[in-house]
C-alpha positions as a LaTeX table, in Angstrom:
\begin{tabular}{lrrr}
\hline
Residue & $x$ (\AA) & $y$ (\AA) & $z$ (\AA) \\
\hline
Met1 & $-130.80$ & 3.75 & $-200.05$ \\
Lys2 & $-127.94$ & 1.85 & $-201.27$ \\
Lys3 & $-124.56$ & 3.11 & $-201.41$ \\
Ser4 & $-124.16$ & 6.41 & $-203.64$ \\
Leu5 & $-121.55$ & 5.70 & $-206.13$ \\
Leu6 & $-118.59$ & 7.70 & $-207.35$ \\
Cys7 & $-117.92$ & 7.09 & $-211.02$ \\
Ile8 & $-117.18$ & 8.66 & $-214.67$ \\
Gly9 & $-118.37$ & 7.78 & $-217.96$ \\
Phe10 & $-118.08$ & 8.37 & $-221.89$ \\
Leu11 & $-121.27$ & 7.93 & $-224.39$ \\
Gly12 & $-120.47$ & 7.13 & $-227.93$ \\
Cys13 & $-123.53$ & 7.48 & $-230.19$ \\
Thr14 & $-126.52$ & 6.34 & $-227.85$ \\
Ser15 & $-124.83$ & 4.77 & $-225.18$ \\
Ile16 & $-123.67$ & 6.14 & $-221.85$ \\
Gly17 & $-121.22$ & 3.82 & $-220.06$ \\
Leu18 & $-120.85$ & 4.09 & $-216.47$ \\
Leu19 & $-117.74$ & 3.15 & $-214.57$ \\
Leu20 & $-118.25$ & 2.76 & $-210.94$ \\
Gly21 & $-115.45$ & 3.06 & $-208.55$ \\
Ala22 & $-112.36$ & 4.86 & $-209.51$ \\
Ala23 & $-112.88$ & 7.01 & $-212.52$ \\
Gln24 & $-111.09$ & 5.87 & $-215.59$ \\
Glu25 & $-110.87$ & 7.24 & $-219.08$ \\
Arg26 & $-113.25$ & 5.80 & $-221.69$ \\
Gln27 & $-112.49$ & 5.30 & $-225.57$ \\
Glu28 & $-115.64$ & 5.21 & $-227.85$ \\
Asp29 & $-115.22$ & 1.40 & $-228.16$ \\
Ala30 & $-114.26$ & 0.61 & $-224.72$ \\
Thr31 & $-116.12$ & $-2.35$ & $-222.82$ \\
Asp32 & $-117.97$ & $-1.98$ & $-219.53$ \\
Ala33 & $-115.77$ & $-2.23$ & $-216.36$ \\
Arg34 & $-116.24$ & $-4.40$ & $-213.39$ \\
Val35 & $-116.27$ & $-2.67$ & $-209.95$ \\
Glu36 & $-117.04$ & $-3.55$ & $-206.30$ \\
Val37 & $-120.51$ & $-1.88$ & $-204.99$ \\
Phe38 & $-121.32$ & $-2.66$ & $-201.30$ \\
Val39 & $-124.97$ & $-3.06$ & $-200.80$ \\
Ser40 & $-127.27$ & $-3.06$ & $-197.84$ \\
Leu41 & $-130.63$ & $-1.36$ & $-198.90$ \\
Asp42 & $-133.39$ & $-1.42$ & $-201.40$ \\
Tyr43 & $-132.21$ & 0.88 & $-204.28$ \\
Ile44 & $-129.00$ & 2.34 & $-205.92$ \\
Gln45 & $-128.53$ & 5.99 & $-206.37$ \\
Val46 & $-126.20$ & 7.38 & $-209.18$ \\
Asn47 & $-125.64$ & 10.99 & $-209.54$ \\
Leu48 & $-124.72$ & 12.10 & $-213.12$ \\
Leu49 & $-123.88$ & 15.18 & $-215.12$ \\
Val50 & $-124.21$ & 14.95 & $-218.72$ \\
Arg51 & $-122.53$ & 17.06 & $-221.28$ \\
Asp52 & $-122.49$ & 17.08 & $-225.04$ \\
Ser53 & $-119.19$ & 17.31 & $-227.11$ \\
Glu54 & $-119.02$ & 20.80 & $-226.64$ \\
Gly55 & $-119.19$ & 20.55 & $-222.78$ \\
Asn56 & $-122.51$ & 22.03 & $-222.40$ \\
Leu57 & $-124.99$ & 20.75 & $-219.98$ \\
Ile58 & $-127.71$ & 18.49 & $-221.41$ \\
Arg59 & $-130.93$ & 19.40 & $-219.44$ \\
Asn60 & $-134.38$ & 18.21 & $-219.21$ \\
Leu61 & $-133.93$ & 14.67 & $-219.55$ \\
Ser62 & $-136.43$ & 12.35 & $-217.89$ \\
Ala63 & $-136.45$ & 8.75 & $-216.63$ \\
Glu64 & $-137.92$ & 7.57 & $-219.95$ \\
Asp65 & $-134.84$ & 8.77 & $-221.69$ \\
Phe66 & $-132.59$ & 6.21 & $-219.91$ \\
Glu67 & $-132.25$ & 2.27 & $-219.60$ \\
Val68 & $-130.22$ & 0.68 & $-216.79$ \\
Phe69 & $-128.51$ & $-2.60$ & $-216.84$ \\
Glu70 & $-127.11$ & $-4.38$ & $-213.94$ \\
Asn71 & $-124.78$ & $-7.43$ & $-214.89$ \\
Gly72 & $-126.59$ & $-7.50$ & $-218.17$ \\
Lys73 & $-130.01$ & $-7.57$ & $-216.84$ \\
Val74 & $-132.63$ & $-4.47$ & $-217.44$ \\
Gln75 & $-133.43$ & $-2.76$ & $-214.02$ \\
Asp76 & $-136.51$ & $-0.60$ & $-213.05$ \\
Ile77 & $-135.90$ & 3.12 & $-212.80$ \\
Val78 & $-137.60$ & 4.36 & $-209.61$ \\
Ala79 & $-136.77$ & 8.14 & $-210.38$ \\
Leu80 & $-134.94$ & 10.70 & $-212.11$ \\
Gln81 & $-134.41$ & 14.36 & $-210.91$ \\
Gln82 & $-132.23$ & 17.24 & $-211.72$ \\
Gln83 & $-130.96$ & 18.77 & $-208.60$ \\
Glu84 & $-128.51$ & 21.49 & $-207.19$ \\
Val85 & $-125.96$ & 20.37 & $-204.95$ \\
Pro86 & $-123.45$ & 22.48 & $-202.75$ \\
Ile87 & $-120.01$ & 22.62 & $-204.17$ \\
Ser88 & $-116.38$ & 23.08 & $-202.94$ \\
Ala89 & $-114.37$ & 25.22 & $-205.09$ \\
Val90 & $-110.88$ & 26.32 & $-205.56$ \\
Val91 & $-110.30$ & 29.25 & $-208.02$ \\
Met92 & $-106.59$ & 28.56 & $-209.45$ \\
Ala93 & $-104.98$ & 31.84 & $-211.28$ \\
Asp94 & $-101.94$ & 31.23 & $-213.13$ \\
Thr95 & $-99.31$ & 34.26 & $-212.79$ \\
Ser96 & $-96.54$ & 32.82 & $-214.68$ \\
Gly97 & $-94.71$ & 34.67 & $-217.26$ \\
Ser98 & $-96.59$ & 33.31 & $-220.16$ \\
Leu99 & $-99.75$ & 35.07 & $-219.21$ \\
His100 & $-97.78$ & 38.54 & $-219.15$ \\
Ser101 & $-99.89$ & 40.20 & $-221.74$ \\
Tyr102 & $-103.38$ & 39.33 & $-220.21$ \\
Leu103 & $-102.67$ & 38.79 & $-216.21$ \\
Glu104 & $-104.71$ & 41.69 & $-215.21$ \\
Asn105 & $-107.82$ & 40.27 & $-217.29$ \\
Ala106 & $-106.94$ & 36.72 & $-215.90$ \\
Leu107 & $-107.05$ & 37.77 & $-212.29$ \\
Gly108 & $-110.10$ & 39.73 & $-212.84$ \\
Thr109 & $-111.85$ & 36.76 & $-214.29$ \\
Ala110 & $-110.64$ & 34.65 & $-211.03$ \\
Val111 & $-111.96$ & 37.19 & $-208.81$ \\
Asn112 & $-115.27$ & 37.23 & $-210.47$ \\
Phe113 & $-115.66$ & 33.53 & $-210.59$ \\
Phe114 & $-114.79$ & 33.69 & $-206.48$ \\
Glu115 & $-117.26$ & 36.31 & $-206.10$ \\
Gly116 & $-119.91$ & 34.18 & $-207.79$ \\
Leu117 & $-119.14$ & 31.52 & $-205.27$ \\
Glu118 & $-119.77$ & 33.36 & $-202.17$ \\
Arg119 & $-122.50$ & 31.26 & $-201.25$ \\
Glu120 & $-120.40$ & 28.34 & $-201.77$ \\
Arg121 & $-117.41$ & 26.81 & $-200.07$ \\
Ala122 & $-114.44$ & 28.48 & $-201.95$ \\
Ala123 & $-110.57$ & 29.20 & $-201.68$ \\
Phe124 & $-108.46$ & 31.31 & $-203.96$ \\
Val125 & $-104.97$ & 29.85 & $-205.05$ \\
Leu126 & $-102.35$ & 31.65 & $-207.18$ \\
Phe127 & $-99.45$ & 29.65 & $-208.91$ \\
Ser128 & $-96.36$ & 29.83 & $-211.00$ \\
Glu129 & $-93.45$ & 27.65 & $-209.93$ \\
Glu130 & $-95.53$ & 26.85 & $-206.86$ \\
Pro131 & $-99.09$ & 27.34 & $-205.37$ \\
Arg132 & $-99.73$ & 30.11 & $-202.86$ \\
Val133 & $-102.99$ & 30.27 & $-201.02$ \\
Ile134 & $-104.71$ & 33.66 & $-200.80$ \\
Leu135 & $-107.70$ & 32.88 & $-199.19$ \\
Asp136 & $-108.39$ & 29.48 & $-197.57$ \\
Trp137 & $-112.00$ & 27.86 & $-197.05$ \\
Gly138 & $-114.26$ & 30.63 & $-195.61$ \\
Glu139 & $-111.67$ & 32.69 & $-194.51$ \\
Glu140 & $-112.76$ & 36.04 & $-195.72$ \\
Ala141 & $-115.17$ & 37.68 & $-197.84$ \\
Ala142 & $-114.94$ & 37.59 & $-201.74$ \\
Ser143 & $-114.67$ & 41.55 & $-201.45$ \\
Asp144 & $-111.19$ & 41.14 & $-199.77$ \\
Val145 & $-109.64$ & 39.42 & $-202.68$ \\
Pro146 & $-108.55$ & 42.30 & $-204.73$ \\
Ala147 & $-106.34$ & 43.50 & $-201.78$ \\
Tyr148 & $-104.42$ & 40.38 & $-201.78$ \\
Leu149 & $-103.72$ & 40.61 & $-205.82$ \\
Ala150 & $-102.57$ & 44.30 & $-205.41$ \\
Gly151 & $-98.83$ & 44.24 & $-206.88$ \\
Val152 & $-99.01$ & 40.82 & $-208.22$ \\
Arg153 & $-96.93$ & 40.48 & $-211.49$ \\
Ala154 & $-96.53$ & 37.63 & $-214.05$ \\
Ser155 & $-93.22$ & 35.83 & $-213.73$ \\
Gly156 & $-91.60$ & 32.58 & $-213.58$ \\
Thr157 & $-92.15$ & 29.17 & $-215.23$ \\
Thr158 & $-95.49$ & 27.33 & $-214.87$ \\
Ala159 & $-95.69$ & 24.38 & $-212.69$ \\
Leu160 & $-99.33$ & 23.73 & $-213.65$ \\
Tyr161 & $-99.30$ & 19.98 & $-213.00$ \\
Asp162 & $-97.57$ & 20.14 & $-209.59$ \\
Ser163 & $-99.78$ & 22.95 & $-208.64$ \\
Val164 & $-103.10$ & 21.24 & $-209.50$ \\
Ile165 & $-101.87$ & 17.95 & $-207.65$ \\
Trp166 & $-100.95$ & 19.98 & $-204.54$ \\
Val167 & $-104.28$ & 21.54 & $-204.38$ \\
Ala168 & $-106.16$ & 18.27 & $-204.93$ \\
Glu169 & $-104.25$ & 16.53 & $-202.17$ \\
Arg170 & $-103.93$ & 19.39 & $-199.85$ \\
Gln171 & $-106.61$ & 21.91 & $-200.09$ \\
Phe172 & $-109.40$ & 19.07 & $-200.88$ \\
Arg173 & $-108.08$ & 17.02 & $-197.98$ \\
Gly174 & $-111.41$ & 15.75 & $-195.73$ \\
Val175 & $-113.91$ & 17.60 & $-198.39$ \\
Ser176 & $-116.81$ & 15.91 & $-199.51$ \\
Gly177 & $-119.66$ & 16.44 & $-202.04$ \\
Lys178 & $-118.93$ & 17.94 & $-205.34$ \\
Lys179 & $-115.61$ & 19.16 & $-205.80$ \\
Leu180 & $-114.17$ & 21.53 & $-208.38$ \\
Ile181 & $-111.11$ & 23.36 & $-209.64$ \\
Ile182 & $-111.90$ & 26.46 & $-211.41$ \\
Leu183 & $-108.47$ & 26.94 & $-213.40$ \\
Ile184 & $-107.50$ & 30.34 & $-215.09$ \\
Thr185 & $-104.60$ & 29.30 & $-217.32$ \\
Asp186 & $-103.21$ & 29.07 & $-220.84$ \\
Gly187 & $-102.89$ & 25.04 & $-220.24$ \\
Ile188 & $-99.13$ & 24.97 & $-220.73$ \\
Asp189 & $-96.69$ & 23.63 & $-218.14$ \\
Thr190 & $-92.84$ & 24.14 & $-218.41$ \\
Ala191 & $-91.61$ & 23.27 & $-214.99$ \\
Ser192 & $-93.40$ & 20.45 & $-213.18$ \\
Glu193 & $-92.00$ & 17.18 & $-212.00$ \\
Ala194 & $-95.21$ & 15.46 & $-212.43$ \\
Thr195 & $-97.04$ & 14.55 & $-215.78$ \\
Phe196 & $-100.40$ & 15.59 & $-217.26$ \\
Glu197 & $-101.51$ & 11.97 & $-216.56$ \\
Asp198 & $-100.23$ & 12.30 & $-212.68$ \\
Met199 & $-102.55$ & 15.41 & $-212.44$ \\
Met200 & $-105.46$ & 13.63 & $-214.04$ \\
Arg201 & $-105.08$ & 10.77 & $-211.91$ \\
Ala202 & $-104.81$ & 12.83 & $-208.70$ \\
Thr203 & $-108.06$ & 14.94 & $-209.39$ \\
Arg204 & $-109.84$ & 11.80 & $-210.54$ \\
Glu205 & $-109.07$ & 10.01 & $-207.50$ \\
Ala206 & $-110.05$ & 12.95 & $-205.39$ \\
Gly207 & $-113.26$ & 13.32 & $-207.18$ \\
Ile208 & $-112.37$ & 16.76 & $-208.55$ \\
Thr209 & $-113.70$ & 18.24 & $-211.77$ \\
Leu210 & $-111.47$ & 20.66 & $-213.69$ \\
Tyr211 & $-113.21$ & 23.70 & $-215.14$ \\
Cys212 & $-110.87$ & 25.66 & $-217.02$ \\
Ile213 & $-110.89$ & 29.36 & $-218.68$ \\
Met214 & $-108.11$ & 30.07 & $-221.28$ \\
His215 & $-107.73$ & 33.02 & $-223.23$ \\
Thr216 & $-107.42$ & 32.57 & $-227.03$ \\
Asn217 & $-107.24$ & 34.44 & $-230.28$ \\
Arg218 & $-108.88$ & 33.91 & $-233.91$ \\
Leu219 & $-105.21$ & 32.57 & $-234.94$ \\
Leu220 & $-105.10$ & 30.25 & $-231.92$ \\
Thr221 & $-108.57$ & 29.12 & $-232.40$ \\
Arg222 & $-108.00$ & 28.52 & $-236.11$ \\
Tyr223 & $-104.96$ & 26.43 & $-235.75$ \\
Arg224 & $-106.49$ & 24.36 & $-232.70$ \\
Gln225 & $-109.31$ & 23.37 & $-234.85$ \\
Ser226 & $-107.12$ & 22.35 & $-237.52$ \\
Leu227 & $-105.28$ & 20.05 & $-235.17$ \\
Ser228 & $-108.56$ & 17.87 & $-235.00$ \\
Arg229 & $-108.26$ & 17.20 & $-238.93$ \\
Pro230 & $-106.65$ & 13.61 & $-239.27$ \\
Asp231 & $-104.68$ & 14.87 & $-242.35$ \\
Phe232 & $-103.34$ & 17.81 & $-240.75$ \\
Arg233 & $-99.49$ & 18.64 & $-240.86$ \\
Arg234 & $-97.75$ & 21.21 & $-239.49$ \\
Pro235 & $-97.08$ & 23.97 & $-241.97$ \\
Glu236 & $-93.45$ & 25.05 & $-242.59$ \\
His237 & $-93.95$ & 28.63 & $-241.49$ \\
Val238 & $-95.11$ & 27.44 & $-238.13$ \\
Ser239 & $-92.49$ & 26.83 & $-235.61$ \\
Leu240 & $-92.32$ & 23.58 & $-233.71$ \\
Ala241 & $-92.42$ & 25.16 & $-230.52$ \\
Phe242 & $-95.67$ & 26.87 & $-231.09$ \\
His243 & $-97.02$ & 23.31 & $-232.66$ \\
Asn244 & $-96.34$ & 21.77 & $-229.43$ \\
Phe245 & $-97.86$ & 24.59 & $-227.68$ \\
Met246 & $-101.12$ & 23.90 & $-229.33$ \\
Leu247 & $-100.85$ & 20.32 & $-229.18$ \\
Gln248 & $-100.18$ & 20.36 & $-225.14$ \\
Gln249 & $-103.22$ & 22.69 & $-225.15$ \\
Ala250 & $-105.43$ & 20.56 & $-227.15$ \\
Gln251 & $-104.44$ & 17.55 & $-225.06$ \\
Phe252 & $-105.30$ & 19.40 & $-221.56$ \\
Val253 & $-108.96$ & 20.38 & $-223.21$ \\
Asn254 & $-109.69$ & 16.81 & $-224.52$ \\
Gln255 & $-108.50$ & 14.87 & $-221.67$ \\
Ser256 & $-110.03$ & 17.10 & $-218.86$ \\
Met257 & $-113.38$ & 16.91 & $-220.70$ \\
Arg258 & $-113.30$ & 13.06 & $-220.70$ \\
Phe259 & $-113.27$ & 13.23 & $-216.95$ \\
Gly260 & $-116.53$ & 15.53 & $-216.75$ \\
Gly261 & $-114.61$ & 19.11 & $-217.05$ \\
Arg262 & $-114.94$ & 21.56 & $-219.30$ \\
Thr263 & $-112.69$ & 24.28 & $-221.09$ \\
Ile264 & $-114.10$ & 27.90 & $-222.20$ \\
Phe265 & $-112.02$ & 29.74 & $-224.50$ \\
Ser266 & $-112.48$ & 33.62 & $-224.33$ \\
Leu267 & $-111.69$ & 35.93 & $-227.06$ \\
Arg268 & $-112.27$ & 38.71 & $-224.50$ \\
Phe269 & $-112.21$ & 37.93 & $-221.00$ \\
Ala270 & $-114.80$ & 40.67 & $-220.40$ \\
Gln271 & $-117.12$ & 38.51 & $-222.20$ \\
Leu272 & $-117.33$ & 35.86 & $-219.51$ \\
Lys273 & $-118.87$ & 38.57 & $-216.97$ \\
Glu274 & $-122.04$ & 37.82 & $-218.90$ \\
Ile275 & $-122.27$ & 34.08 & $-218.42$ \\
Tyr276 & $-120.72$ & 33.68 & $-214.75$ \\
Thr277 & $-124.20$ & 33.04 & $-213.37$ \\
Asp278 & $-125.10$ & 30.35 & $-216.07$ \\
Ile279 & $-121.62$ & 28.63 & $-215.24$ \\
Ile280 & $-121.81$ & 28.61 & $-211.62$ \\
Asp281 & $-125.47$ & 27.49 & $-212.06$ \\
Glu282 & $-124.28$ & 24.41 & $-214.16$ \\
Met283 & $-121.58$ & 23.62 & $-212.21$ \\
Lys284 & $-124.00$ & 23.08 & $-209.30$ \\
Asn285 & $-126.81$ & 20.94 & $-211.31$ \\
Tyr286 & $-126.74$ & 17.09 & $-211.96$ \\
Tyr287 & $-129.12$ & 14.37 & $-212.05$ \\
Val288 & $-130.14$ & 11.90 & $-209.33$ \\
Leu289 & $-131.16$ & 8.55 & $-210.95$ \\
Leu290 & $-132.42$ & 5.87 & $-208.66$ \\
Tyr291 & $-132.89$ & 2.16 & $-209.80$ \\
Ser292 & $-134.44$ & $-1.05$ & $-208.04$ \\
Ser293 & $-131.97$ & $-3.85$ & $-208.34$ \\
Thr294 & $-133.18$ & $-7.28$ & $-209.10$ \\
Asp295 & $-130.46$ & $-8.83$ & $-207.11$ \\
Phe296 & $-130.78$ & $-8.46$ & $-203.40$ \\
Ser297 & $-127.88$ & $-10.72$ & $-202.70$ \\
Glu298 & $-124.69$ & $-9.25$ & $-200.93$ \\
Ile299 & $-122.52$ & $-9.48$ & $-204.29$ \\
Glu300 & $-119.43$ & $-7.45$ & $-204.35$ \\
Asp301 & $-119.20$ & $-6.93$ & $-207.98$ \\
Arg302 & $-121.91$ & $-5.22$ & $-210.00$ \\
Lys303 & $-121.31$ & $-4.37$ & $-213.59$ \\
Ile304 & $-123.72$ & $-1.43$ & $-214.28$ \\
Arg305 & $-124.49$ & 0.24 & $-217.73$ \\
Val306 & $-126.84$ & 3.09 & $-218.36$ \\
Asn307 & $-127.96$ & 3.72 & $-221.90$ \\
Thr308 & $-129.78$ & 6.86 & $-223.28$ \\
Arg309 & $-132.43$ & 6.60 & $-225.91$ \\
Lys310 & $-132.77$ & 10.37 & $-226.47$ \\
Lys311 & $-129.52$ & 11.84 & $-227.22$ \\
Ser312 & $-126.99$ & 10.84 & $-230.00$ \\
Gly313 & $-123.44$ & 11.89 & $-230.67$ \\
Lys314 & $-120.51$ & 11.86 & $-228.39$ \\
Ile315 & $-121.41$ & 12.62 & $-224.53$ \\
Phe316 & $-119.37$ & 12.83 & $-221.73$ \\
Ile317 & $-120.60$ & 12.32 & $-217.99$ \\
Glu318 & $-119.52$ & 13.10 & $-214.56$ \\
Ile319 & $-120.60$ & 10.92 & $-211.79$ \\
Ser320 & $-120.15$ & 12.11 & $-208.32$ \\
Gln321 & $-121.49$ & 11.37 & $-204.90$ \\
\hline
\end{tabular}
């Protein structure tokens, strides 16, 4: 088959735009990007994960639900299947001082995810000012993790961006296939030299999806929802520090979703135990779309667009090899 493609896309209304090559953030009114695709055989394979605006996986789509265009010309879709793919995942747990009140629950969440990944390739990392690998790829069984966490206390500042970049560049070096970081954190960085944009660039270039679990409460939820209103202004009784905290958290959530990630907010960490299996199953599933190109020449630049006829609204997609 022709070359598998690594790309990321964004759908506004009924159109999914695929960016083939280095993944780039898409705006709703963005135009298609041009990328290099080197071709040698008879069809092109595109692997895609399709989510709605809430980050939920959209299942049960068929080939009839899509249209594929290459350089403006409609192409014949050969097949579309939903498949499971092996994954390589690093579970990262924030142990900085800001998680003091619920560190035990956060670590329990991280352990449960790690146990759920026992059939997959997984590693376990703690971080505050810097990352610390607790278990490397396939080093020991998930049942051994709690022993490594005994005595861990919440302390220090949070170098979230630096730690994620370190994991993306070091832990995933030489790793192929579907790559994930399961991040248990409050999404706030207080100590990194890198920026949020640096972190997103590093994960994007490494083909890694961020999957975040964040603790919340009703007050935080209401305020976060208020931030999405265009006329919202910080109330006088709300401190600037709290407002900026919420803005930074909202930015983390929105931007990570644009690159195929998902954030789950938990009022009670215990409730996550009910959905671990579904979450891991979701992370492993994706669509495989094959189409036959009408241009068999060795062109180095193909502009590809995929539309969906079925789903409306804002949709995010992640494309992986």
